[in-house]
Backbone as JSON, one array per atom type, in Angstrom:
{
  "sequence": "MIKFFSDIKKYASYIFYSAKAELKSEVANSILNWIWWILEPLCFMGIYAFVFTIFFKGKVKYIAAFIFLGITVWEFFNVMLKTSVKLVRSNKPIVSKVYVPKYILIVEKILRNGFKTMISFLIVFVLMFIYRVPLSWQMLWAIPILVSFIIFTFGACSILLHFGVYVEDLANFTNIALRLLFYATGVFYNLADKITGELGYWIVRLNPLALYLNCMRESLLYGTMPNLPWLGIWTVFGILMCFVGIKLIQKNENSYVKVL",
  "N": [[25.99, -113.99, -90.36], [27.22, -115.59, -91.79], [27.59, -115.51, -93.99], [29.26, -113.25, -94.0], [32.0, -114.3, -92.74], [32.38, -116.43, -94.53], [33.2, -114.65, -96.56], [35.31, -113.58, -95.69], [37.13, -115.63, -95.16], [37.32, -115.77, -98.37], [38.24, -113.42, -99.97], [40.58, -113.36, -98.09], [42.69, -113.28, -99.81], [43.08, -110.69, -100.61], [42.86, -109.07, -98.63], [45.49, -109.41, -97.3], [47.12, -108.81, -99.27], [46.51, -106.36, -99.85], [46.44, -104.72, -97.61], [49.31, -105.13, -97.3], [50.55, -103.68, -99.59], [49.58, -101.25, -98.83], [51.03, -100.41, -96.12], [53.22, -100.71, -97.56], [53.65, -98.67, -99.56], [52.96, -95.97, -97.68], [55.5, -95.54, -96.38], [57.02, -95.26, -98.7], [58.6, -93.17, -99.86], [59.99, -92.45, -97.49], [62.83, -91.27, -95.73], [63.6, -92.47, -93.08], [62.24, -94.44, -93.56], [60.18, -97.49, -92.95], [61.03, -97.43, -89.75], [59.84, -94.93, -88.24], [57.54, -95.82, -87.79], [58.13, -97.01, -85.44], [59.58, -94.31, -84.1], [57.5, -92.07, -84.06], [55.6, -93.21, -82.25], [57.38, -93.22, -79.85], [58.25, -90.86, -80.15], [56.2, -88.92, -78.88], [54.9, -90.81, -77.03], [57.62, -89.37, -75.55], [56.95, -86.56, -74.79], [54.75, -87.11, -73.77], [55.26, -88.06, -71.44], [57.02, -86.19, -70.05], [55.84, -83.77, -69.73], [53.63, -84.94, -67.76], [55.27, -85.61, -65.93], [56.34, -83.53, -64.91], [55.38, -81.12, -65.42], [53.14, -81.13, -64.13], [53.52, -82.99, -61.99], [52.38, -85.57, -61.97], [52.65, -88.95, -60.72], [53.44, -91.95, -61.16], [53.94, -95.26, -61.49], [55.67, -96.91, -63.45], [56.33, -95.36, -65.6], [56.69, -94.58, -68.19], [55.85, -96.81, -70.08], [53.64, -97.04, -69.63], [52.21, -94.62, -70.16], [52.87, -95.59, -73.31], [51.98, -97.32, -73.71], [49.39, -96.48, -73.61], [49.07, -94.94, -75.56], [49.13, -96.58, -77.43], [47.0, -98.35, -77.7], [45.04, -96.42, -77.52], [45.31, -95.08, -80.65], [45.02, -96.71, -82.14], [42.54, -97.24, -82.18], [41.63, -94.93, -82.91], [42.55, -93.94, -85.32], [41.58, -96.08, -86.71], [38.34, -95.33, -86.81], [38.41, -93.05, -87.5], [39.14, -93.68, -89.73], [37.38, -95.29, -90.83], [35.01, -93.84, -91.32], [35.12, -92.38, -93.64], [35.88, -94.54, -95.02], [34.03, -95.85, -97.76], [34.07, -93.77, -99.38], [36.3, -93.2, -99.98], [37.76, -94.76, -101.34], [36.33, -94.71, -103.38], [36.59, -95.78, -106.11], [37.22, -98.27, -105.91], [34.93, -99.6, -105.42], [33.46, -98.54, -106.84], [33.66, -99.5, -109.38], [34.66, -102.42, -108.94], [33.3, -105.5, -107.1], [33.42, -105.56, -103.92], [32.81, -106.72, -100.82], [31.76, -104.58, -98.34], [32.51, -104.1, -95.86], [35.35, -106.03, -95.8], [36.86, -103.64, -96.49], [37.33, -102.97, -94.02], [38.0, -105.19, -92.31], [40.54, -104.75, -93.51], [42.12, -102.33, -93.09], [42.21, -103.1, -90.23], [43.64, -104.95, -90.56], [46.63, -103.57, -91.25], [46.63, -101.45, -89.28], [46.57, -103.1, -87.59], [49.23, -104.49, -87.48], [51.07, -102.41, -87.35], [50.7, -101.45, -84.59], [51.21, -103.89, -82.97], [53.72, -103.97, -83.35], [53.9, -101.9, -82.04], [53.49, -102.71, -79.27], [55.15, -104.22, -79.0], [57.68, -102.62, -78.36], [56.36, -101.8, -75.71], [56.62, -104.06, -74.44], [59.61, -103.53, -73.99], [60.03, -101.63, -72.29], [58.69, -103.02, -70.48], [60.65, -104.65, -69.91], [62.99, -103.22, -69.46], [61.7, -101.49, -67.26], [61.7, -104.07, -65.56], [59.27, -104.66, -64.71], [57.52, -107.1, -62.85], [56.62, -110.93, -63.9], [53.9, -112.13, -64.45], [50.47, -114.55, -63.66], [48.34, -113.02, -64.65], [48.89, -111.42, -66.79], [48.52, -112.75, -68.96], [45.82, -112.0, -69.24], [45.95, -110.32, -71.15], [45.7, -110.94, -73.76], [42.8, -111.93, -74.28], [41.44, -109.33, -73.76], [42.64, -107.68, -75.45], [41.14, -109.53, -78.11], [38.38, -108.64, -77.07], [38.74, -106.12, -77.67], [38.93, -105.76, -80.27], [37.05, -106.39, -81.3], [35.59, -105.04, -80.29], [36.15, -102.44, -81.84], [35.54, -103.29, -84.46], [32.98, -103.35, -84.73], [32.26, -100.8, -83.9], [33.29, -99.61, -86.46], [32.08, -100.37, -88.52], [29.78, -99.6, -88.45], [29.77, -96.91, -88.19], [31.01, -97.29, -91.02], [29.02, -97.31, -92.66], [26.73, -95.67, -91.95], [28.51, -92.73, -92.36], [28.42, -92.94, -95.55], [25.95, -91.64, -95.92], [26.1, -89.49, -94.42], [27.56, -87.35, -94.71], [28.58, -85.13, -92.9], [29.47, -86.8, -90.9], [31.69, -87.44, -90.66], [33.21, -84.51, -89.05], [31.6, -84.81, -87.11], [32.91, -86.98, -85.81], [35.5, -86.81, -85.51], [35.16, -84.47, -83.31], [33.95, -86.18, -81.36], [35.67, -88.15, -80.79], [37.81, -85.96, -79.85], [37.15, -85.22, -77.23], [36.2, -88.21, -76.31], [39.62, -88.28, -75.97], [40.35, -86.61, -73.93], [38.83, -88.3, -71.9], [39.59, -90.31, -71.41], [41.83, -91.68, -70.11], [44.64, -91.48, -71.32], [47.22, -90.7, -70.71], [47.4, -90.21, -68.47], [46.07, -91.59, -65.16], [43.1, -91.97, -64.68], [41.3, -93.17, -62.86], [42.8, -91.29, -60.59], [42.45, -88.64, -61.33], [39.8, -88.02, -61.73], [37.79, -88.66, -59.2], [35.45, -90.86, -56.72], [32.26, -91.65, -57.19], [31.91, -90.3, -59.97], [34.38, -90.41, -61.32], [34.16, -93.45, -60.87], [32.23, -94.36, -62.71], [33.19, -93.44, -65.19], [35.67, -94.43, -66.11], [33.72, -97.37, -66.38], [32.12, -96.67, -67.71], [32.63, -96.15, -70.14], [33.68, -97.33, -72.65], [36.87, -97.59, -74.27], [38.5, -96.39, -71.65], [37.7, -98.28, -70.18], [38.88, -100.58, -71.51], [41.57, -100.07, -71.51], [42.8, -99.22, -68.65], [41.64, -102.2, -67.88], [43.85, -103.5, -69.46], [46.03, -102.01, -68.76], [46.43, -102.77, -66.14], [46.84, -105.46, -66.15], [48.93, -106.52, -67.68], [50.67, -104.36, -66.25], [50.78, -104.19, -63.4], [49.97, -106.6, -62.62], [47.82, -107.76, -61.64], [44.32, -108.32, -61.34], [41.47, -107.69, -64.51], [38.9, -106.02, -64.57], [36.72, -108.25, -65.3], [33.41, -108.65, -65.2], [32.63, -105.98, -66.4], [34.46, -105.91, -68.62], [32.95, -108.03, -69.61], [30.55, -106.9, -70.84], [30.6, -105.21, -72.16], [32.17, -106.15, -73.94], [29.79, -108.01, -74.88], [28.73, -106.01, -75.83], [29.93, -105.27, -78.08], [29.66, -107.28, -79.61], [27.44, -107.24, -80.45], [26.99, -104.64, -81.99], [28.6, -105.71, -84.16], [27.47, -107.41, -85.06], [24.86, -105.97, -86.03], [26.45, -104.11, -87.23], [27.71, -105.35, -89.74], [24.73, -106.35, -90.88], [23.88, -103.88, -91.37], [25.5, -102.9, -93.76], [25.64, -105.3, -95.47], [22.62, -105.33, -96.12], [22.62, -103.13, -97.53], [24.36, -102.07, -99.09], [24.94, -102.28, -102.19], [23.54, -100.15, -102.56], [25.1, -98.0, -102.3], [27.05, -96.81, -103.83], [25.36, -95.39, -105.71], [24.56, -93.5, -104.44], [26.94, -92.17, -104.01]],
  "CA": [[26.91, -114.04, -90.26], [27.8, -116.8, -92.04], [28.17, -115.07, -94.9], [30.43, -112.07, -93.29], [32.67, -115.43, -92.04], [32.82, -116.84, -96.03], [33.9, -113.46, -97.6], [36.53, -113.2, -95.1], [37.89, -116.64, -95.93], [37.71, -115.6, -99.89], [39.04, -112.39, -99.56], [41.89, -113.45, -97.28], [44.17, -112.88, -99.87], [43.05, -109.46, -101.14], [42.73, -108.53, -97.37], [46.83, -109.6, -96.76], [47.82, -107.9, -99.76], [46.22, -104.68, -99.66], [47.51, -103.78, -96.28], [50.75, -104.73, -97.15], [50.54, -102.4, -100.19], [49.14, -99.94, -97.65], [52.11, -100.43, -95.53], [54.52, -100.35, -98.5], [53.57, -96.73, -99.88], [53.21, -95.48, -96.69], [56.75, -95.22, -96.25], [57.5, -95.2, -100.14], [59.19, -92.03, -100.17], [60.64, -91.7, -96.15], [64.14, -91.72, -95.94], [64.25, -93.19, -92.3], [61.26, -95.34, -94.0], [59.3, -97.99, -91.25], [61.22, -96.95, -88.78], [59.08, -93.72, -88.28], [56.0, -96.24, -87.13], [58.77, -96.57, -83.86], [59.75, -92.97, -83.39], [56.37, -91.41, -83.4], [54.63, -92.85, -80.85], [58.56, -92.65, -79.06], [58.18, -89.02, -79.26], [54.77, -89.02, -78.14], [55.21, -90.99, -75.39], [58.44, -88.56, -74.78], [56.35, -85.4, -74.78], [53.14, -86.42, -72.53], [55.89, -88.37, -70.41], [57.89, -85.25, -69.85], [54.4, -82.73, -69.26], [52.75, -85.31, -67.06], [55.9, -85.67, -64.82], [57.09, -82.08, -64.28], [54.39, -79.91, -65.34], [51.71, -81.67, -63.99], [53.52, -83.68, -60.94], [52.57, -86.74, -61.73], [53.79, -89.89, -60.15], [52.54, -92.96, -62.33], [54.34, -96.4, -61.64], [56.31, -97.3, -64.62], [55.25, -94.19, -66.23], [57.12, -94.56, -69.88], [55.47, -97.96, -69.81], [51.96, -96.49, -68.6], [52.01, -93.88, -71.32], [53.26, -95.81, -74.26], [50.54, -98.26, -74.0], [47.95, -95.81, -73.6], [48.89, -94.33, -76.92], [49.33, -97.81, -78.54], [45.44, -98.72, -77.45], [44.29, -95.03, -78.21], [45.99, -94.92, -81.7], [44.74, -98.33, -83.2], [40.82, -96.69, -82.38], [41.37, -93.29, -83.17], [42.92, -94.41, -86.47], [40.3, -97.03, -87.31], [36.86, -95.07, -86.54], [38.59, -91.94, -88.61], [39.69, -94.24, -90.93], [35.87, -95.83, -91.72], [33.98, -92.82, -91.35], [34.29, -91.9, -94.87], [36.32, -95.11, -96.33], [34.08, -96.02, -98.84], [34.18, -92.44, -99.95], [38.3, -92.31, -100.21], [37.79, -96.29, -102.08], [35.17, -94.81, -104.49], [37.42, -96.31, -107.45], [37.01, -99.62, -106.16], [33.65, -99.67, -104.79], [31.87, -98.1, -108.36], [34.07, -100.88, -110.73], [34.7, -103.92, -108.65], [32.56, -105.59, -105.94], [34.54, -106.17, -102.45], [31.88, -106.06, -99.87], [31.91, -103.12, -97.72], [32.97, -104.79, -94.2], [36.53, -106.34, -96.08], [37.59, -102.85, -96.58], [37.11, -102.39, -92.34], [39.3, -106.58, -91.91], [41.89, -104.47, -94.31], [42.47, -101.75, -92.06], [42.61, -103.44, -89.25], [45.65, -105.57, -90.18], [46.9, -102.8, -91.71], [46.95, -100.65, -88.06], [47.14, -103.83, -86.36], [50.44, -104.77, -87.64], [52.08, -101.09, -86.97], [49.69, -101.23, -83.42], [51.97, -104.86, -82.52], [55.65, -102.84, -83.68], [53.94, -100.65, -80.41], [53.6, -103.5, -78.12], [56.77, -104.7, -78.54], [58.25, -101.74, -77.25], [56.26, -101.54, -74.34], [57.09, -105.16, -73.7], [61.01, -103.36, -74.05], [59.99, -101.0, -71.56], [58.4, -103.46, -69.0], [61.63, -105.24, -69.53], [63.41, -101.39, -68.71], [61.65, -101.12, -65.57], [61.75, -104.43, -64.48], [57.82, -105.17, -64.4], [57.07, -108.57, -62.38], [56.47, -111.51, -64.76], [52.8, -112.47, -63.34], [49.89, -114.9, -64.7], [47.45, -112.25, -64.84], [49.48, -110.95, -67.78], [47.85, -113.5, -70.1], [44.79, -111.47, -69.36], [45.91, -109.15, -71.97], [44.97, -111.82, -74.76], [41.32, -112.09, -74.31], [41.05, -107.99, -73.52], [43.19, -106.83, -76.7], [40.26, -109.77, -78.93], [37.33, -107.87, -77.32], [38.95, -104.53, -78.05], [39.49, -105.54, -82.12], [35.84, -107.09, -81.69], [34.61, -103.85, -80.06], [36.47, -101.68, -82.99], [35.22, -103.63, -85.69], [31.42, -103.08, -84.84], [31.89, -99.55, -84.22], [33.91, -99.29, -87.55], [30.97, -101.25, -89.4], [28.13, -98.62, -88.18], [30.43, -95.58, -88.85], [30.71, -96.81, -92.54], [27.29, -97.68, -93.38], [26.41, -94.19, -91.97], [29.54, -92.18, -93.14], [27.93, -93.11, -96.88], [24.73, -91.12, -96.45], [26.02, -88.22, -93.81], [29.21, -86.96, -95.18], [29.0, -84.17, -91.82], [29.87, -87.41, -90.14], [33.33, -87.88, -89.81], [33.6, -84.37, -88.63], [31.13, -85.44, -85.5], [33.17, -88.32, -85.34], [36.59, -85.66, -84.69], [34.64, -84.14, -82.39], [33.67, -87.14, -80.2], [36.88, -88.55, -80.31], [39.27, -85.44, -78.83], [36.17, -85.65, -76.04], [36.89, -89.22, -75.87], [40.55, -88.83, -75.5], [40.17, -86.8, -72.76], [37.9, -89.08, -70.58], [40.05, -92.19, -71.7], [43.06, -91.53, -69.67], [46.13, -92.34, -72.28], [48.61, -90.21, -70.22], [47.3, -90.13, -66.99], [45.1, -92.51, -64.24], [41.75, -91.19, -64.62], [40.66, -93.1, -61.02], [43.23, -90.44, -59.56], [41.97, -87.88, -61.69], [38.41, -88.18, -61.28], [37.49, -90.15, -57.89], [34.27, -90.82, -56.58], [31.32, -92.43, -58.13], [31.78, -90.16, -61.39], [35.57, -91.43, -61.58], [33.79, -95.38, -60.82], [31.14, -94.85, -63.67], [33.54, -93.17, -66.32], [35.78, -95.81, -66.08], [33.05, -98.51, -66.89], [30.53, -96.78, -69.22], [33.3, -95.8, -71.62], [35.13, -98.78, -73.36], [38.43, -97.24, -73.99], [38.87, -96.23, -70.8], [37.75, -99.76, -69.52], [40.19, -101.68, -72.03], [42.94, -99.09, -71.14], [42.7, -99.63, -67.33], [42.63, -103.34, -68.29], [45.61, -103.91, -70.53], [47.41, -101.52, -67.66], [46.45, -104.04, -64.84], [46.93, -107.08, -66.51], [50.14, -106.24, -67.89], [52.05, -103.43, -65.92], [50.47, -104.26, -62.02], [49.86, -108.01, -62.23], [46.17, -107.75, -60.71], [42.89, -109.1, -62.63], [41.25, -107.15, -65.15], [37.85, -105.94, -64.32], [35.77, -109.08, -66.03], [32.34, -108.32, -65.36], [32.66, -104.96, -67.58], [35.06, -106.35, -69.98], [32.43, -109.08, -70.49], [29.6, -106.67, -71.16], [31.67, -104.37, -73.47], [32.21, -107.65, -75.35], [28.77, -108.58, -75.82], [27.6, -105.31, -76.6], [30.57, -105.16, -79.56], [29.43, -108.37, -80.63], [25.69, -106.84, -81.03], [27.51, -103.94, -82.81], [29.39, -106.32, -84.99], [26.26, -108.12, -85.88], [23.97, -104.47, -86.7], [27.24, -103.21, -88.75], [27.17, -106.25, -90.88], [23.8, -106.45, -91.31], [23.38, -102.52, -91.99], [26.02, -103.57, -94.83], [25.22, -106.11, -96.07], [21.19, -104.75, -96.76], [22.64, -101.56, -97.91], [25.86, -101.95, -99.94], [24.31, -101.5, -103.0], [22.63, -98.54, -103.1], [26.26, -96.94, -101.7], [27.19, -96.28, -105.21], [24.55, -94.64, -106.22], [25.13, -92.2, -103.03], [28.93, -91.63, -103.94]],
  "C": [[27.96, -114.86, -90.55], [28.82, -116.47, -93.69], [29.24, -114.24, -94.97], [31.69, -113.22, -93.2], [33.54, -116.45, -93.8], [33.86, -115.69, -96.49], [35.35, -113.31, -96.83], [38.09, -114.16, -95.85], [37.99, -116.55, -97.89], [37.78, -114.5, -100.06], [40.1, -111.94, -98.84], [43.33, -113.21, -97.8], [44.44, -111.08, -100.56], [43.39, -108.82, -99.57], [44.39, -108.37, -97.4], [47.31, -108.96, -97.67], [47.56, -106.4, -100.01], [46.64, -104.42, -98.55], [49.28, -104.06, -96.25], [51.79, -103.88, -97.8], [50.68, -100.82, -99.74], [50.85, -99.65, -97.44], [52.91, -100.13, -96.29], [54.4, -98.45, -98.79], [53.38, -95.87, -98.97], [54.7, -94.97, -96.1], [57.84, -95.2, -97.41], [59.11, -93.76, -99.78], [59.85, -91.27, -98.75], [62.16, -92.1, -96.52], [64.37, -92.53, -94.42], [62.5, -94.76, -92.47], [59.91, -96.29, -92.71], [59.99, -97.9, -90.02], [60.99, -95.57, -88.15], [58.18, -94.48, -87.8], [56.49, -97.15, -85.37], [58.45, -95.36, -83.36], [58.83, -91.78, -83.15], [55.53, -91.39, -82.42], [55.77, -92.98, -79.43], [58.25, -91.4, -78.93], [56.97, -88.37, -78.74], [54.63, -88.95, -76.92], [55.92, -89.87, -74.18], [57.85, -87.65, -73.9], [55.51, -85.44, -73.48], [53.86, -87.2, -70.92], [56.38, -86.73, -69.34], [56.6, -83.79, -69.15], [53.93, -83.7, -67.91], [53.63, -85.54, -65.67], [56.53, -84.4, -64.42], [56.19, -81.14, -64.28], [53.36, -80.35, -64.26], [52.02, -82.44, -62.31], [53.34, -85.01, -60.88], [53.29, -88.05, -61.4], [53.01, -91.16, -60.61], [53.75, -94.28, -61.88], [54.48, -97.03, -62.96], [55.98, -96.69, -65.81], [55.51, -94.01, -67.77], [56.04, -95.19, -70.57], [54.03, -97.64, -69.97], [51.21, -96.05, -69.82], [52.06, -94.11, -72.74], [51.93, -97.17, -74.42], [49.33, -98.01, -73.99], [47.86, -95.05, -75.56], [48.76, -95.38, -77.86], [47.71, -98.18, -78.67], [44.58, -97.42, -78.14], [44.1, -94.94, -79.73], [45.15, -95.71, -82.62], [43.16, -97.7, -82.82], [40.33, -95.44, -82.81], [41.32, -93.27, -84.9], [41.72, -94.74, -86.9], [38.94, -95.94, -87.44], [37.09, -93.73, -87.97], [38.81, -92.19, -89.95], [37.77, -94.77, -91.93], [34.86, -95.32, -91.47], [33.46, -92.55, -92.73], [35.45, -93.16, -95.82], [35.46, -95.76, -97.34], [33.83, -94.77, -99.87], [35.47, -92.31, -100.32], [38.54, -93.37, -100.96], [36.5, -96.32, -102.69], [35.83, -95.52, -106.16], [37.3, -97.79, -107.28], [35.57, -100.27, -106.43], [32.55, -99.77, -106.28], [32.89, -99.38, -109.51], [34.38, -102.34, -110.06], [33.7, -104.21, -107.4], [33.43, -106.43, -104.93], [33.16, -105.83, -101.38], [32.33, -105.71, -98.41], [32.87, -103.5, -96.65], [35.05, -105.28, -94.6], [37.66, -105.1, -95.95], [38.28, -102.51, -94.79], [38.86, -103.61, -92.02], [40.94, -105.45, -92.36], [42.82, -103.71, -93.47], [43.13, -102.17, -90.82], [43.43, -104.25, -89.04], [46.48, -104.92, -90.58], [48.06, -102.17, -90.05], [47.07, -101.84, -87.16], [48.56, -104.27, -86.32], [51.55, -103.69, -87.14], [51.76, -100.83, -85.15], [51.2, -103.13, -82.57], [53.32, -104.87, -82.66], [55.48, -102.34, -81.61], [54.47, -101.31, -79.01], [54.61, -104.24, -77.28], [57.6, -104.4, -77.9], [57.95, -101.24, -75.8], [56.52, -103.01, -73.79], [58.56, -104.64, -73.34], [61.11, -102.71, -72.98], [59.56, -101.5, -70.41], [59.71, -104.2, -68.71], [62.82, -104.44, -69.03], [63.57, -101.62, -67.27], [61.43, -102.91, -64.68], [60.29, -104.92, -64.14], [57.79, -106.56, -63.76], [56.46, -109.34, -63.6], [55.33, -111.74, -63.44], [52.15, -113.34, -64.87], [49.15, -114.3, -65.54], [48.02, -111.61, -66.37], [48.8, -111.11, -69.27], [46.56, -113.24, -70.51], [44.74, -110.74, -70.73], [45.39, -109.53, -74.05], [43.37, -111.38, -74.74], [41.01, -110.57, -73.98], [41.38, -107.59, -75.22], [41.69, -108.08, -78.35], [38.86, -108.88, -78.67], [37.9, -106.35, -77.58], [38.68, -104.55, -79.56], [37.63, -105.04, -82.25], [34.86, -105.7, -81.53], [34.94, -102.81, -81.35], [35.47, -101.95, -84.01], [34.06, -103.3, -85.8], [30.88, -101.85, -84.6], [32.52, -98.98, -85.13], [32.42, -99.34, -88.72], [29.92, -100.27, -89.41], [28.85, -97.65, -88.53], [30.64, -95.69, -90.33], [30.09, -96.62, -93.06], [27.12, -95.75, -93.38], [26.92, -93.27, -92.66], [28.99, -91.94, -94.29], [26.9, -92.28, -97.02], [25.13, -89.94, -95.37], [28.19, -88.17, -93.97], [29.74, -85.66, -94.13], [29.74, -85.49, -90.77], [31.08, -87.52, -89.72], [33.7, -86.71, -89.08], [32.92, -84.28, -87.49], [32.2, -86.28, -85.09], [34.82, -87.47, -85.03], [36.33, -85.36, -83.79], [34.59, -85.19, -81.03], [34.64, -87.56, -79.54], [38.05, -87.95, -79.38], [38.6, -85.24, -77.82], [36.67, -87.3, -75.12], [38.11, -89.46, -75.27], [41.01, -88.7, -74.41], [39.59, -87.68, -71.82], [38.54, -90.53, -70.92], [41.35, -92.43, -70.41], [44.37, -91.81, -70.42], [47.1, -91.55, -71.21], [48.69, -89.77, -69.51], [46.14, -91.19, -66.47], [44.59, -91.66, -64.38], [41.13, -91.11, -63.28], [41.6, -92.06, -60.41], [43.0, -89.19, -60.11], [40.93, -87.66, -61.47], [37.62, -89.26, -60.16], [35.88, -89.92, -57.82], [32.99, -91.24, -57.19], [31.48, -91.84, -59.45], [33.19, -90.7, -62.07], [35.24, -93.24, -62.15], [33.3, -95.57, -61.84], [31.98, -94.22, -64.89], [34.13, -94.31, -66.69], [34.9, -97.08, -66.55], [32.56, -98.05, -67.78], [31.54, -96.11, -70.56], [34.91, -96.9, -71.89], [36.17, -98.28, -73.07], [38.68, -97.1, -73.08], [38.71, -97.66, -69.89], [39.07, -100.51, -69.92], [41.33, -101.49, -71.58], [43.29, -99.85, -69.8], [42.62, -101.2, -67.66], [43.65, -103.54, -68.53], [46.78, -103.23, -69.0], [47.11, -102.5, -66.95], [47.14, -105.33, -64.93], [48.42, -107.2, -67.04], [51.53, -105.39, -66.96], [51.33, -103.92, -64.08], [50.34, -105.46, -61.86], [48.27, -108.06, -61.57], [44.52, -108.26, -62.09], [42.5, -107.87, -63.03], [39.46, -107.59, -64.59], [36.32, -106.72, -65.28], [34.59, -109.02, -65.92], [32.03, -107.61, -66.68], [33.01, -105.17, -68.35], [33.72, -107.29, -70.67], [31.48, -108.65, -70.99], [29.76, -105.87, -71.78], [32.23, -105.42, -73.98], [31.05, -107.96, -75.97], [28.27, -107.52, -76.09], [28.64, -104.63, -77.79], [30.53, -106.31, -80.41], [28.47, -108.08, -81.06], [25.89, -105.66, -81.4], [27.79, -104.19, -83.64], [28.26, -106.99, -86.18], [25.34, -107.09, -86.63], [24.69, -104.17, -87.69], [27.49, -104.06, -89.77], [25.89, -106.48, -91.61], [23.22, -105.3, -91.89], [24.24, -102.6, -93.71], [25.63, -104.12, -95.61], [23.54, -105.85, -97.0], [21.51, -103.69, -97.88], [23.99, -100.93, -99.02], [25.47, -101.55, -101.38], [23.85, -100.6, -103.66], [24.2, -97.28, -102.4], [26.83, -96.07, -103.29], [26.64, -95.19, -106.13], [24.53, -93.24, -104.86], [25.65, -91.45, -103.86], [28.18, -90.66, -105.37]]
}
């Protein structure tokens, strides 16, 4: 782990400028430019809010902020995993010609997608202001929840990056698993209301995305304490995944080029 943090410091400039370049190239040929980073999630929020309230008769307090927060958390995790599973293959020119620790590629993607996620969080705060969500000190729990969420995401991405080099079909399996996880996370509805009893209790806790999202909504929107014991469990599990993923990459990254 010492080498990992040393590499982060060593390649900090590369991480920053690479993320900045990708963000610029993403909207280079767009008429609306960076405004799409706001319009796209807003459109999804509007669609889900309409479907949920009109067709499914859903009654959730602060519905727009509720859904937008769900989209924000889910989209970061979804994009990160889909990107990481084929990250080495998609960066073959860099991997084959210049040595860069492969987990640096994940950190760069976290910075890039994290920037867009922060824009979405700003919109969430605007919606909270519009809905007049009461301020409470429990909102501060959103910071450690977000840190734990990023740790877990990095751990999952580092493991997928490694095995994605050797198993080309892993990207397809990941897409299927994420589709299932989406409906079991409660992105645009309250999972506890849809699945009651013991099954609902365990789904919210054993599905890390559902837990993180539920904790984030509890602290930001409803001013209640998050589920700290289970949050601690998934934080520890995320750290363990980071350790395993980093070790796998450090041990095998020299052979990635041979596989490609």
